[in-house]
C-alpha positions as a Markdown table, in Angstrom:
| # | Residue | x | y | z |
|---|---|---|---|---|
| 1 | Unk | 47.4 | 67.6 | -66.0 |
| 2 | Unk | 46.7 | 70.9 | -67.8 |
| 3 | Unk | 45.5 | 73.4 | -65.2 |
| 4 | Unk | 44.5 | 75.9 | -67.8 |
| 5 | Unk | 40.7 | 75.4 | -68.3 |
| 6 | Unk | 40.0 | 78.3 | -70.6 |
| 7 | Unk | 41.8 | 78.1 | -73.9 |
| 8 | Unk | 42.8 | 81.1 | -75.9 |
| 9 | Unk | 40.1 | 82.9 | -77.9 |
| 10 | Unk | 40.7 | 84.0 | -81.5 |
| 11 | Unk | 41.4 | 87.5 | -80.3 |
| 12 | Unk | 44.1 | 86.3 | -77.9 |
| 13 | Unk | 45.5 | 84.1 | -80.6 |
| 14 | Unk | 45.7 | 87.1 | -82.9 |
| 15 | Unk | 47.6 | 89.1 | -80.2 |
| 16 | Unk | 50.1 | 86.2 | -79.9 |
| 17 | Unk | 50.6 | 86.1 | -83.7 |
| 18 | Unk | 51.4 | 89.8 | -83.6 |
| 19 | Unk | 53.8 | 89.5 | -80.6 |
| 20 | Unk | 55.4 | 86.2 | -81.7 |
| 21 | Unk | 55.4 | 86.2 | -85.5 |
| 22 | Unk | 57.6 | 83.1 | -85.7 |
| 23 | Unk | 55.3 | 81.0 | -83.6 |
| 24 | Unk | 53.2 | 78.3 | -85.2 |
| 25 | Unk | 50.0 | 79.4 | -83.6 |
| 26 | Unk | 47.8 | 76.7 | -85.2 |
| 27 | Unk | 50.2 | 74.0 | -83.8 |
| 28 | Unk | 50.2 | 75.7 | -80.4 |
| 29 | Unk | 46.4 | 75.8 | -80.4 |
| 30 | Unk | 46.1 | 72.1 | -81.4 |
| 31 | Unk | 48.7 | 71.2 | -78.7 |
| 32 | Unk | 46.7 | 73.0 | -76.1 |
| 33 | Unk | 43.5 | 71.4 | -77.2 |
| 34 | Unk | 45.1 | 68.0 | -77.0 |
| 35 | Unk | 46.4 | 68.7 | -73.5 |
| 36 | Unk | 43.1 | 70.1 | -72.4 |
| 37 | Unk | 41.2 | 67.0 | -73.7 |
| 38 | Unk | 43.6 | 64.5 | -72.1 |
| 39 | Unk | 43.4 | 66.4 | -68.8 |
| 40 | Unk | 39.6 | 66.3 | -69.0 |
| 41 | Unk | 39.7 | 62.6 | -69.7 |
| 42 | Unk | 42.0 | 62.0 | -66.7 |
| 43 | Unk | 39.7 | 64.1 | -64.5 |
| 44 | Unk | 36.7 | 62.0 | -65.6 |
| 45 | Unk | 38.6 | 58.9 | -64.7 |
| 46 | Unk | 39.5 | 60.4 | -61.3 |
| 47 | Unk | 35.8 | 61.0 | -60.7 |
| 48 | Unk | 34.9 | 57.4 | -61.7 |
| 49 | Unk | 37.5 | 56.1 | -59.3 |
| 50 | Unk | 36.5 | 58.5 | -56.6 |
| 51 | Unk | 33.1 | 56.9 | -56.6 |
| 52 | Unk | 34.9 | 53.8 | -55.3 |
| 53 | Unk | 37.3 | 55.7 | -52.9 |
| 54 | Unk | 40.3 | 55.2 | -55.1 |
| 55 | Unk | 42.9 | 57.5 | -56.6 |
| 56 | Unk | 44.1 | 57.0 | -60.1 |
| 57 | Unk | 47.7 | 56.1 | -59.1 |
| 58 | Unk | 46.6 | 53.5 | -56.6 |
| 59 | Unk | 44.1 | 52.1 | -59.1 |
| 60 | Unk | 46.9 | 51.5 | -61.6 |
| 61 | Unk | 49.0 | 49.7 | -59.0 |
| 62 | Unk | 46.0 | 47.4 | -58.3 |
| 63 | Unk | 45.7 | 46.8 | -62.0 |
| 64 | Unk | 49.4 | 46.1 | -62.3 |
| 65 | Unk | 49.3 | 43.6 | -59.5 |
| 66 | Unk | 46.4 | 41.7 | -61.1 |
| 67 | Unk | 48.5 | 41.2 | -64.1 |
| 68 | Unk | 50.9 | 39.0 | -62.1 |
| 69 | Unk | 49.9 | 35.3 | -61.8 |
| 70 | Unk | 50.8 | 35.3 | -58.1 |
| 71 | Unk | 49.4 | 38.9 | -57.6 |
| 72 | Unk | 52.9 | 39.9 | -56.3 |
| 73 | Unk | 55.4 | 42.5 | -57.5 |
| 74 | Unk | 58.2 | 44.5 | -56.1 |
| 75 | Unk | 58.0 | 48.3 | -55.6 |
| 76 | Unk | 60.7 | 49.1 | -58.1 |
| 77 | Unk | 59.1 | 47.0 | -60.8 |
| 78 | Unk | 55.7 | 48.6 | -60.1 |
| 79 | Unk | 57.3 | 52.1 | -60.2 |
| 80 | Unk | 58.9 | 51.3 | -63.6 |
| 81 | Unk | 55.7 | 49.8 | -65.0 |
| 82 | Unk | 53.6 | 52.7 | -63.8 |
| 83 | Unk | 56.1 | 55.3 | -65.0 |
| 84 | Unk | 56.5 | 56.9 | -61.6 |
| 85 | Unk | 59.4 | 57.5 | -59.2 |
| 86 | Unk | 60.1 | 55.0 | -56.4 |
| 87 | Unk | 59.1 | 57.7 | -53.9 |
| 88 | Unk | 55.7 | 58.2 | -55.6 |
| 89 | Unk | 55.2 | 54.4 | -55.6 |
| 90 | Unk | 56.0 | 54.3 | -51.9 |
| 91 | Unk | 53.2 | 56.8 | -51.4 |
| 92 | Unk | 50.8 | 54.6 | -53.5 |
| 93 | Unk | 51.8 | 51.5 | -51.5 |
| 94 | Unk | 51.3 | 53.2 | -48.2 |
| 95 | Unk | 47.8 | 54.3 | -49.1 |
| 96 | Unk | 46.9 | 50.9 | -50.5 |
| 97 | Unk | 48.3 | 49.1 | -47.5 |
| 98 | Unk | 46.4 | 51.4 | -45.1 |
| 99 | Unk | 43.2 | 50.6 | -47.0 |
| 100 | Unk | 43.9 | 46.9 | -46.7 |
| 101 | Unk | 44.2 | 46.3 | -50.5 |
| 102 | Unk | 47.8 | 45.1 | -50.4 |
| 103 | Unk | 50.2 | 43.6 | -47.9 |
| 104 | Unk | 54.0 | 43.7 | -47.8 |
| 105 | Unk | 56.0 | 40.4 | -48.0 |
| 106 | Unk | 59.4 | 40.9 | -46.4 |
| 107 | Unk | 62.3 | 39.1 | -48.0 |
| 108 | Unk | 63.5 | 36.6 | -45.3 |
| 109 | Unk | 67.2 | 37.0 | -46.4 |
| 110 | Unk | 67.2 | 40.8 | -46.4 |
| 111 | Unk | 64.6 | 42.4 | -44.2 |
| 112 | Unk | 65.1 | 45.7 | -46.0 |
| 113 | Unk | 63.6 | 44.3 | -49.2 |
| 114 | Unk | 59.9 | 43.6 | -49.7 |
| 115 | Unk | 57.4 | 42.8 | -52.4 |
| 116 | Unk | 53.7 | 43.8 | -52.5 |
| 117 | Unk | 50.8 | 41.3 | -52.7 |
| 118 | Unk | 47.2 | 42.0 | -53.5 |
| 119 | Unk | 45.0 | 41.0 | -50.6 |
| 120 | Unk | 41.5 | 39.5 | -50.7 |
| 121 | Unk | 40.1 | 43.1 | -50.1 |
| 122 | Unk | 42.2 | 44.3 | -53.0 |
| 123 | Unk | 40.9 | 41.6 | -55.3 |
| 124 | Unk | 37.4 | 42.4 | -54.2 |
| 125 | Unk | 38.0 | 46.1 | -55.0 |
| 126 | Unk | 39.4 | 45.4 | -58.4 |
| 127 | Unk | 36.4 | 43.0 | -59.2 |
| 128 | Unk | 34.0 | 45.8 | -58.0 |
| 129 | Unk | 35.5 | 48.6 | -60.1 |
| 130 | Unk | 36.8 | 46.8 | -63.2 |
| 131 | Unk | 33.4 | 46.0 | -64.8 |
| 132 | Unk | 32.3 | 49.6 | -64.3 |
| 133 | Unk | 35.6 | 50.9 | -65.7 |
| 134 | Unk | 35.3 | 48.7 | -68.7 |
| 135 | Unk | 31.7 | 49.6 | -69.3 |
| 136 | Unk | 32.4 | 53.4 | -69.1 |
| 137 | Unk | 35.5 | 53.2 | -71.2 |
| 138 | Unk | 33.6 | 51.2 | -73.8 |
| 139 | Unk | 30.8 | 53.8 | -73.8 |
| 140 | Unk | 33.4 | 56.7 | -74.2 |
| 141 | Unk | 35.3 | 55.0 | -76.9 |
| 142 | Unk | 32.1 | 53.9 | -78.6 |
| 143 | Unk | 31.2 | 57.6 | -79.0 |
| 144 | Unk | 33.6 | 57.7 | -82.0 |
| 145 | Unk | 33.9 | 55.2 | -84.8 |
| 146 | Unk | 36.8 | 52.8 | -85.3 |
| 147 | Unk | 38.5 | 54.8 | -88.0 |
| 148 | Unk | 38.4 | 57.9 | -85.7 |
| 149 | Unk | 39.8 | 55.9 | -82.8 |
| 150 | Unk | 42.6 | 54.5 | -85.0 |
| 151 | Unk | 43.5 | 58.0 | -86.1 |
| 152 | Unk | 43.4 | 59.5 | -82.6 |
| 153 | Unk | 45.5 | 56.7 | -81.2 |
| 154 | Unk | 48.0 | 56.9 | -84.0 |
| 155 | Unk | 48.3 | 60.7 | -83.7 |
| 156 | Unk | 48.8 | 60.5 | -80.0 |
| 157 | Unk | 51.3 | 57.7 | -80.4 |
| 158 | Unk | 53.3 | 59.8 | -82.9 |
| 159 | Unk | 53.3 | 62.8 | -80.6 |
| 160 | Unk | 54.4 | 60.7 | -77.7 |
| 161 | Unk | 57.2 | 59.2 | -79.8 |
| 162 | Unk | 58.4 | 62.7 | -80.5 |
| 163 | Unk | 58.0 | 64.2 | -77.0 |
| 164 | Unk | 61.8 | 64.7 | -76.8 |
| 165 | Unk | 61.2 | 67.7 | -79.1 |
| 166 | Unk | 59.3 | 69.4 | -76.3 |
| 167 | Unk | 61.8 | 68.6 | -73.6 |
| 168 | Unk | 64.9 | 70.1 | -75.3 |
| 169 | Unk | 66.0 | 72.0 | -78.4 |
| 170 | Unk | 68.8 | 69.4 | -78.9 |
């Protein structure tokens, strides 16, 4: 999440251009605007979920579990599917278990291993939030036309496919 709320003014950008003449200032400005917008969208999702006493990470775990026919998955699979570390997933699982939305199923052959199952309370929570989530996402995405959506999605996909360029000069 981008913690920088106020983006650079034209005056500040001009200073940067003078100080760093090789910098592609329009590219930097576009990048910062994209990051700011994505952060704002994520914050809006957090507020929607907060109305239902959920955190975004925990919400996505509930969603991932609903994708399973038996509503069961193992923590390592959930972590991989969510794109988080196993330690982060452990935190999500602990919170969801504390709230009664999931339960642990211990492996009878190796008590150190367990899987996670969505409980009735978890199913109820998903069924409570999902229609609101779909409605609000639909309203948001309906605020731009299909061509604009396609262009935004394709542009973000291209940037994501090239994120290695940000991670390293190699």
